[in-house]
N, C-alpha and C positions, 0 to 999 in steps of 0.2 A: 503493499500500500504506500510506503514511503521509501525514498532513496536512502541509502546508507548515510546515517548522520555523521557530521563532521564537527570538529572543535577548531575555531578559528578566531583571530582578532579582527574586529571590525574597526573602520575609521569613522569619525564623526561625519554625519551628513545632514546638511541644512535642509529644512522641510518647511513647506506651507501647510498649516494645519487648521482644522476646525475641531474644537473640544466638544465631544458629544458625550452625554450621560444619558442612558436610555434603558429601560427594561429589555431583557433579552427577547421577549416576544415581539418586540417592535423594531428590532435592528433592521429588518428588511425594508421598513418604510423610510429610514433616514439615510441610508447608504447612498442610493441613487441621487437624491436632491442635493445631498452634501457634497458629493464628487462633482456634480454639475456646477455647484457654486465655486468650488476650488478652481476648477478648469477655467470658468469664465473669468474669474478674477485675475489668474495667471496671464490669460490671453490679453486682457485689457491693459496689463502692465508690460506686454511684450516679453514674457518669461516662458521659456520652453522647459517643460519638466525634464529633470536630469535622470529619470529612471521611472519604473512602474510605481503605481500608487499602492499604499499599504495602510493598515490600521495598527496603531501603536497603542496597545493596551497599557494603561498606567498601573494596573494591578490586575491580579488573576481575575478573569471573568467569572461572574457568579450569576444571580438572577438579574443583576443590573450590570450593564456594560459601561465602563469609564475609559474613554480612548480618545486618541488623536486620529481623526481622518487626515491622512498624510500624503503629500506628494514632494518628492525630492526636487530641490530647486538649485541652481548654480549660483544664485544670489539671493540676498534676503528679499521678502516681499513687502510692499507697503501695506501695513494692515488696512483692511476694508471689510465692513460688516462683520461677520464671524470669523473671517480668515485672518489668522496671526502667524507669526513665525514659530517654528519649533525645530527639534533636532532629534535624529536618531543618534544615540550616544556611541562613543568609542567604548567597546566592551569585548571581553572574552565571552564568546557565545557558542552554543550548540545549534547547528543548522541542518535542515533537510528539506527535501521537496516532496509535496503530495501532489499526485496526479489524479484528477477526477472532479466530480461535481461537489459543490459546497456542503451537501448533506453529509459527505464523508468526513468533513473536517474534524468534528469531535473524535471520531475513532482514530483519525490519523494523529491528532495531538495526544490522545491516550497512548498509542503505541510509541511515539516520540518520547513522552515523559517516562515511559517504562525504561527505555534505553538509557535515558539520562540517569535515572535511579540505579540501574543496573551496572553503570559504569562508575558509580560512586560520586558523581557530580553533585553539587548543590546549586539548584536554580535560583535566580533572583525573582523578584515579584513581578517584574514587568515581562513583556513579550511582544512580538509583532508579526503580522502576517503580510507578505508581499505578494501581490497578484501578477505573476509574471505573464499569464495569459488569462483572459476572462471573456465573458460574453461579447465584449466589444471587438475582440480580435478573432474569435472562433465561436460559432454557435454550438458546437458539439461539446457538452459538459465533460465528456470523458477525456477531452484534450486539454482541459484547463490545468494549469500548474500554479500552485501555491507554495511559496517558500515560507517555511516556519522557522522562527528565529527566537531562541530563548537565552537571554544573557545568563551567565553563571556567577554565583558569588564565590564558588570555590570549585576548582578542578581537582579531580582525584589525584591522590599521591603518585600513582604510576604515571599518569599523564603529566604531572608537574615535573617529575624526575626527568622524563624524557626531554621536555622542553629545556630544563636547566642544563642538561648534558650538552645541548646544542647551541647554548647562548654565546659561547666563545668561538668564533669562527676561526681563530688561530689554531685551535686544537684539531680542526677538521679540514685537511686539504680538500679541494674540490676539483678533482681531475675531470676532464671531459671524458664521457663515456661513449661518444660517438662524434663523427665529423659533421660539419655544418652542411645541411641539405637545402638546396634552393630549387624552388619549382615556380612555374608561372601558370596558376589555374585559369587566369583570364587575361584579357589585353590590358586591364587596369589593376591587376593584383599580382603580388609576389609573395610566395610563402616561404619563409626561412625557419628551419627546424633544427634544434640541436638539444640533445638529451645530456644531462649532467648527473654525476654520480653524487648526489646530495639530496637531503630532505627539501621538499618544496618551500617550506618556510624560510630556509636559508637562502635558496635561489631568489625568492622574493625580496628578502631583506638585501641581497646584493644589488638587486635592480632599483631599490627605493631609498637607500640610505646614502646620503651625499659622500660621506667619508669612504664608503666602500666603492661606490661608483667610480670615484676619482682614481682608484686603484687598477681599473681594468678597461674602461670605456675609451676606446680609441687612443690609448697610451702606448704608442710605439713609433719608431723612426724619428725620435727626438720631439714628438708632440707631447703635451700634457694637457690634462683637463683643468684649466685655470679656474673655471667658474662652473659650479654644479649646485643649482638651486632647485629644490624640490618641494612643492607644497601638496602633499599627498592627500588629496580629498577631491571629490567630484567637483569640478568647476575650478579647482586649483590649477596653478601653472608650474611649468618647469622650465629651466633655462640651462643650456650647456654652452661653454665657449672654450674652444681648444686653441692652444697656442703653440706655435712651432719653434724650433731652435733659432730660426732666422726671424722671428718676430711676427710671422704671418698668423692670421687668425681665422677661425671658421666657427661660426655660431648657429645655434638652432633653438627651437623651444616649441612649446604647444600648451594645450589644455587637457586636463584629464577628464574623460567622459564616463568612464565606468572603472570602479576598482572593486574587486573581489578577492581579498587576501585569502589564501596564498596563491591563487590560481589564474587570475585574469586582470589585466590592465588594458584599457582602451584609452587612447589619447590622440589628438591632432599632433601633426609634425610639420614645421616649416623651418627651412633654413634661411640664414640672413642673405645668403647668396641666392639670386633668382634662378636656380637650376630647373625648376619646374613651376608651373602656374598654381596658385592656390595652396591648400594644405593637403597633406596625406593623412590617412588614418592608420594607426599602427596598434 
């Protein structure tokens, strides 16, 4: 019913929200109008959502739901009517994906919570559901995907020990386990694949921590990465500037569009030099 759960670290994400408190039996009557109000407010302010909408429950649902109907945004919204600014917090969380109609969500949460308990983790009081696909994208309920996220107050000792063992990257050399593979799936797409013999969270850290990026990205033939600025959040910017031994410079940067630690980053990319028109997506 649910995908294999994962433990990961989220980054803080700004949201536009409507705070709703409603009896469980009336939840179906408030979601549609609330989401419509949110989207209309964002459209009037020229703000494009930075990801799929979600419900951020401020406490465990009971007979009364107390939650933020939320849409991730790349910048703060000007409060209007019921719409205000909110945030999905940076946290250590357990996460899974349920596939199917909304009627199956209670059973999916039950299965998810059994896994959290069996692993020895201690959940926090909050949770959120992210609607990756819904009736607006596909009318078939069996195709709907809902991401379930539960922040954790404490991760089990076994999981914490593994994380602590991997904190010092100096202890763990990261040799390549395969050569770089380059393919062209289409006229406007290049796929580059390389596998590393290292845990995913260390590879993610090497890609997103400035002091680590400076040690490997484009550092060869007398070039150094003189500037490495990373604002790791959806809507945040990154900036790289390489400098050669002869003083020549090459710069690039972009904006983060998607961040899912430790497995996915999507960002725009544009070089200071006009080698191609517009931005690339990486």
